[in-house]
VOGU-3710 file (C-alpha; in Angstrom, 3 decimals, decimal comma):
1> mtvlapvlar> 36,526/146,318/95,406  39,850/144,642/94,586  40,244/141,090/93,309  41,570/140,134/96,745  38,629/141,355/98,847  36,092/138,563/98,176  38,731/135,860/98,568  39,927/137,239/101,898  36,310/137,407/103,053  35,860/133,719/102,226
11> llararfglr> 39,125/132,894/103,989  38,088/134,843/107,074  34,851/132,839/107,177  36,983/129,726/107,749  38,004/131,152/111,125  34,690/129,734/112,376  36,389/126,313/112,424  38,945/127,590/114,928  41,950/125,368/115,547  41,493/121,692/114,796
21> pglertrall> 44,603/119,602/115,491  45,644/116,915/113,035  47,321/116,744/109,650  44,847/114,637/107,671  42,813/117,566/106,298  45,912/119,456/105,186  47,453/116,369/103,590  44,218/115,625/101,747  44,018/119,250/100,617  47,593/119,213/99,324
31> dtlgapdegl> 46,989/115,956/97,449  43,832/117,405/95,856  45,921/120,378/94,712  48,476/118,100/93,074  50,892/117,714/96,007  52,755/121,034/95,593  55,147/119,974/98,363  56,304/116,866/96,485  60,084/116,927/96,147  60,356/120,434/97,596
41> rvvhvagtng> 63,264/121,004/99,971  61,927/122,464/103,200  63,486/124,415/106,054  60,902/123,866/108,787  61,130/126,188/111,810  59,414/125,455/115,140  59,888/126,943/118,604  58,297/129,540/120,867  60,055/132,824/120,141  62,281/133,715/117,199
51> kgsvaamcaa> 60,711/131,452/114,559  59,955/134,298/112,174  63,379/135,882/112,639  65,176/132,579/111,995  62,998/131,942/108,946  63,690/135,428/107,574  67,449/135,021/108,087  67,459/131,620/106,387  65,513/132,981/103,417  67,812/135,997/103,078
61> glsrcgvrvg> 70,922/133,832/103,235  69,613/131,377/100,650  68,601/134,179/98,286  72,111/135,614/98,469  73,391/132,185/97,413  71,267/132,305/94,267  68,658/129,854/95,561  65,062/130,558/94,570  63,417/130,585/97,975  59,856/130,766/99,258
71> lftsphlarf> 59,052/132,059/102,740  55,821/131,285/104,609  55,315/132,961/108,000  52,451/133,882/110,293  50,722/135,933/111,446  51,049/139,019/109,264  51,408/142,589/110,510  49,231/144,590/108,104  48,688/142,588/104,893  48,027/138,898/104,395
81> aervrvdgle> 50,520/138,833/101,497  53,347/139,341/104,018  52,933/135,646/104,830  53,887/134,390/101,357  57,078/135,660/99,713  59,232/134,488/96,839  62,805/135,778/96,759  61,872/138,378/99,361  58,858/139,774/97,474  55,258/139,422/98,605
91> lddaalarql> 52,807/137,897/96,175  50,806/140,484/94,279  47,065/140,669/94,915  46,115/138,735/91,778  48,511/135,849/92,458  47,536/135,669/96,124  43,827/135,707/95,292  44,288/132,952/92,700  46,120/130,601/95,076  43,760/131,212/97,998
101> dralqaseea> 40,764/130,668/95,727  42,152/127,339/94,494  42,717/126,121/98,050  39,297/127,301/99,217  37,572/125,525/96,345  39,528/122,327/96,970  38,181/121,837/100,503  35,100/123,006/102,364  36,417/121,687/105,690  39,959/123,083/105,820
111> tffeiataaa> 40,634/125,734/108,440  41,958/129,276/107,982  45,571/128,265/108,557  45,332/125,057/106,546  44,106/127,043/103,542  46,906/129,584/104,001  49,533/126,833/104,166  48,265/125,071/101,053  48,007/128,331/99,104  51,604/129,206/99,986
121> lcafreagvd> 52,911/125,830/98,827  50,978/126,137/95,561  52,452/129,601/95,036  55,934/128,209/95,623  55,411/125,434/93,093  54,141/127,895/90,482  57,146/130,169/91,093  59,638/127,325/90,721  60,956/127,626/94,254  63,974/125,467/95,145
131> iavlevglgg> 63,669/125,649/98,937  60,633/126,612/101,031  61,196/128,079/104,485  58,093/127,279/106,561  57,388/128,782/109,972  55,204/126,623/112,215  51,990/128,349/113,211  51,502/126,725/116,623  53,205/123,773/118,261  54,641/121,595/115,516
141> rldatnaarg> 53,490/117,976/115,689  49,943/118,733/114,549  50,543/122,063/112,817  49,379/122,303/109,203  52,905/123,041/107,976  53,939/119,598/109,240  51,796/117,994/106,553  54,337/119,156/103,965  56,543/116,139/103,342  59,745/117,897/102,342
151> gvgsvslita> 62,145/116,263/99,896  65,732/115,121/100,261  67,886/117,903/101,686  65,237/119,296/104,032  66,152/120,580/107,521  64,215/120,908/110,796  64,991/123,792/113,175  63,839/124,432/116,748  64,294/127,872/118,288  64,095/128,816/121,971
161> iardhqavlg> 61,299/127,099/123,897  59,198/128,914/126,475  55,602/129,086/127,664  53,047/130,434/125,212  49,631/129,229/124,043  49,332/127,316/127,314  45,645/126,631/126,637  46,795/124,368/123,809  50,345/123,332/124,693  50,151/123,255/128,487
171> edlagiarek> 52,508/124,630/131,131  55,172/121,904/131,157  58,243/122,989/129,165  59,290/119,412/128,416  55,819/118,696/127,061  55,956/121,865/124,963  59,348/120,736/123,633  57,879/117,392/122,587  55,167/119,177/120,609  57,782/121,343/118,870
181> agilrvgrpa> 59,922/118,279/118,153  56,995/116,780/116,264  58,479/118,347/113,109  61,539/116,074/113,271  61,657/113,422/110,539  63,640/110,261/109,988  66,812/110,894/108,024  66,367/114,680/108,109  69,009/116,840/109,828  67,615/118,602/112,905
191> ialepedpav> 69,171/121,540/114,736  67,994/123,174/117,963  69,146/126,047/120,111  70,784/124,742/123,271  68,037/124,879/125,944  68,719/126,274/129,398  66,444/123,661/130,964  67,964/120,128/131,034  64,459/118,630/130,913  63,795/120,427/127,630
201> raaleqcaae> 67,024/119,110/126,134  66,202/115,590/127,295  62,726/115,797/125,739  64,151/116,967/122,407  66,790/114,232/122,409  64,214/111,566/123,203  61,914/112,720/120,385  64,802/112,828/117,929  65,824/109,276/118,864  62,248/108,030/118,503
211> rgaglrfvea> 61,932/109,634/115,078  65,360/108,687/113,766  66,418/112,314/113,305  70,021/113,346/113,740  69,687/116,211/116,251  72,465/118,593/117,201  72,437/121,685/119,380  73,765/125,182/118,751  74,884/127,354/121,651  73,661/130,927/121,870
221> prgrpfdfeg> 76,460/133,466/121,289  77,213/135,777/124,212  77,774/139,019/122,317  77,621/140,979/119,092  79,382/140,328/116,778  80,079/136,622/117,269  82,000/133,770/115,694  80,199/130,754/114,298  81,939/127,393/114,352  79,951/124,511/112,952
231> srwrlrsvtp> 81,119/121,088/111,920  82,534/122,506/108,665  82,012/126,260/108,641  84,265/128,677/110,499  82,751/132,131/110,161  84,292/135,075/111,985  82,628/138,279/113,128  79,019/137,549/112,231  76,797/140,575/112,912  73,050/140,051/112,459
241> slggihqcan> 71,183/143,093/111,219  68,301/142,434/113,609  68,777/144,128/116,989  69,065/142,489/120,393  71,400/139,851/121,771  68,609/137,279/121,367  68,911/137,706/117,599  72,487/136,435/117,808  71,115/133,104/119,021  68,605/133,084/116,170
251> aalalaagea> 71,373/133,934/113,711  73,526/131,060/114,998  70,641/128,662/114,382  70,083/130,082/110,898  73,814/129,718/110,143  73,711/126,076/111,213  70,797/125,573/108,831  72,809/127,070/105,975  75,687/124,731/106,741  73,330/121,733/106,684
261> ldvdaeryra> 71,919/122,910/103,338  75,471/122,947/101,936  75,434/126,428/100,398  78,294/128,917/100,062  79,230/130,027/103,581  80,326/133,599/102,886  77,429/134,420/100,603  74,978/132,923/103,066  76,462/134,958/105,912  76,276/138,138/103,834
271> gleqarwagr> 72,598/137,526/103,121  71,829/136,713/106,743  73,563/139,900/107,889  71,270/141,945/105,647  68,033/140,222/106,687  65,116/142,443/107,646  62,129/141,400/109,741  59,518/144,074/110,308  58,251/144,807/113,799  61,223/143,302/115,605
281> leqiddvlld> 63,109/146,092/117,378  62,242/148,233/114,376  62,733/151,983/114,752  60,392/154,315/112,850  61,085/157,952/113,685  60,863/158,100/117,487  58,824/154,906/117,829  60,390/151,515/118,600  58,246/148,550/117,530  58,674/145,052/118,900
291> cahneagaia> 56,410/142,020/118,653  57,172/140,755/122,173  53,861/139,126/123,098  54,729/136,697/125,889  56,891/136,718/129,011  60,008/135,342/127,329  59,738/137,934/124,560  59,238/140,719/127,083  62,330/139,624/129,016  64,399/139,716/125,812
301> lasylaganr> 63,010/143,153/124,980  63,765/144,411/128,505  67,342/143,173/128,152  67,708/145,196/124,970  66,241/148,297/126,625  68,603/147,924/129,597  71,602/148,111/127,277  70,306/150,873/125,040  71,785/153,737/127,132  68,773/155,996/126,666
311> dralalvfgh> 68,807/159,323/128,471  65,092/159,130/129,278  62,441/156,501/129,839  60,292/155,502/126,894  56,563/155,969/126,758  54,827/152,643/126,249  51,841/151,828/124,062  50,790/148,334/125,122  47,940/145,955/124,392  47,513/142,197/124,496
321> lddkdgrsgi> 45,139/139,538/123,212  42,527/138,010/125,463  44,326/134,641/125,544  47,590/136,180/126,797  48,721/137,209/130,266  49,176/140,961/130,016  50,813/141,225/133,441  53,723/138,917/132,612  54,067/140,628/129,227  54,390/144,132/130,648
331> apllphigei> 56,101/143,542/134,021  59,667/143,063/132,634  59,343/146,364/130,737  58,284/148,542/133,673  61,809/149,530/134,868  62,527/151,022/131,437  59,377/152,994/130,699  57,601/156,111/131,915  54,064/156,877/130,877  51,823/154,025/129,780
341> vlvappggrg> 49,014/154,073/127,234  46,934/150,900/127,035  44,780/149,961/124,059  43,023/146,821/122,855  44,718/145,460/119,707  42,446/145,483/116,645  40,793/142,382/115,248  38,222/141,473/117,877  40,545/139,434/120,092  42,052/142,290/122,070
351> adpaslaawl> 41,800/142,143/125,862  39,949/144,939/127,657  42,719/147,195/129,045  40,745/148,029/132,200  41,957/145,065/134,269  45,618/145,601/133,394  45,242/149,337/134,023  43,925/148,647/137,540  46,827/146,277/138,221  49,357/148,895/137,095
361> rargrsvria> 47,724/151,707/139,039  47,822/149,576/142,184  51,597/149,570/141,681  51,792/153,320/141,441  51,980/153,631/137,659  50,160/156,348/135,747  48,078/154,815/132,975  45,843/156,101/130,212  43,457/154,014/128,127  42,944/154,778/124,442
371> dsvaealaar> 39,999/153,713/122,306  42,093/152,990/119,201  45,681/152,493/118,089  45,598/155,859/116,320  44,456/157,540/119,539  47,140/155,724/121,531  49,887/156,948/119,198  48,509/160,484/119,315  48,358/160,390/123,135  52,011/159,496/123,649
381> rgptlvagsi> 54,656/162,067/124,499  58,209/161,652/123,264  60,111/158,485/122,285  57,786/155,508/122,475  57,828/151,721/122,578  54,914/149,795/121,032  54,697/146,172/122,216  52,443/143,484/123,664  50,722/142,068/120,585  51,729/141,383/117,007
391> ylvgaarall> 48,376/142,792/115,893  48,989/146,011/117,840  52,462/146,394/116,353  51,106/145,743/112,866  48,399/148,370/113,207  50,808/150,941/114,647  53,404/150,258/111,951  50,842/150,675/109,180  49,740/154,004/110,630  53,291/155,272/111,020
401> lgerpdpvat> 54,261/154,303/107,467  50,937/155,104/105,814  50,706/151,548/104,484  47,697/150,402/102,499  45,797/147,805/104,542  44,067/144,778/103,090  40,537/145,381/101,764  39,326/142,815/104,334  41,081/142,578/107,694  41,990/138,965/108,491
411> sdpaakreip> 43,487/137,392/111,582  44,067/133,851/112,775  41,508/132,317/115,137  42,305/132,222/118,835  44,531/129,417/120,069  42,078/127,847/122,497  41,119/124,251/122,971  39,376/122,449/125,805  41,490/119,278/125,848  45,251/119,170/126,488
421> srlaprgisd> 47,506/118,503/123,513  48,607/115,131/124,879  45,044/113,892/124,178  44,990/115,230/120,632  44,870/112,723/117,771  48,228/111,549/116,534  49,282/113,152/113,275  50,078/111,292/110,083  53,795/112,064/110,513  53,826/109,856/113,592
//
């Protein structure tokens, strides 16, 4: 048994608390731990899709500028340590175990994600991080990461907004936007991708005005490479390393963040152009991995597939969680794929593939159901796409690369709540 195993087991036990909105527990936990966020510059990233990619690009750009940077993202693909990185490197098992143990001992009431957030901030303080890039877990206003105060020079970012986690955030895009905009702070620069929906833009502008945040919008580039023209920076021929035209929009947002942070433009661009983010249009041998897990992500993935000029349809290994709509996640992909293998993602939250299989068969598609991710990969024939759930992609990637998994498998609790977010308690940042 490794030093990490018992700590991960204790962390996993906190999943019994589920999701409990509000920032008071996290703030109290951070204060008990000595306020590791005090004075720390923060790049806070909210949105529906692209948060992790934007966070990874920001961290890579800052590192290239010589900034000591911490990166906190969620969920992980195969190992919990993927969530907490300093200068691009995951914490080692001993350091991760020490920080998680401290946070667990400091509060008996904090949830899984609240403990993870506090442990990451403590790790960043110990490592002497200059800037922490924090990806929101869910929503924004009441997300645990929003308890981090962030010092002078912090920046708030909002990526593309779409429907996801409707059980918590609801169906209304303007309402979802208001939840995301809950990370905006008085006096802190705020940058958002230009929304397609005028109601979303209006909601973001209203929240920014209420919170005294100077919000500006960045337009999504229309091709690769693209030019970036901010208020001060004029960068030509920017080519993000991450595939897909949607990553150009994420790169433009990350570039705007770098400009707001007042770092060297050319070095920042060079770092951003070398950013890597596993499981996002990642090719391993003849398998393409992508963490598209909602309708908007599937549409972006389908757009990439349409322009890939492949001489044959891809096989698809697909599985979704039980709180997701598998039909809307797979439908945009159908014109680009041949055979389909369905499998429940690991971790106990995977949806039974039988219902989706029946829906596909009623539409004339040939479908097989596998009992495990390993069986699904073995059952495929030829070039293959793996998509539908981050947990599925993580398991497939680990198998393909022969990665060592954690001694205790951990995953975030399901995003389900009985009352709509508008009735949730107001957070301390309000």
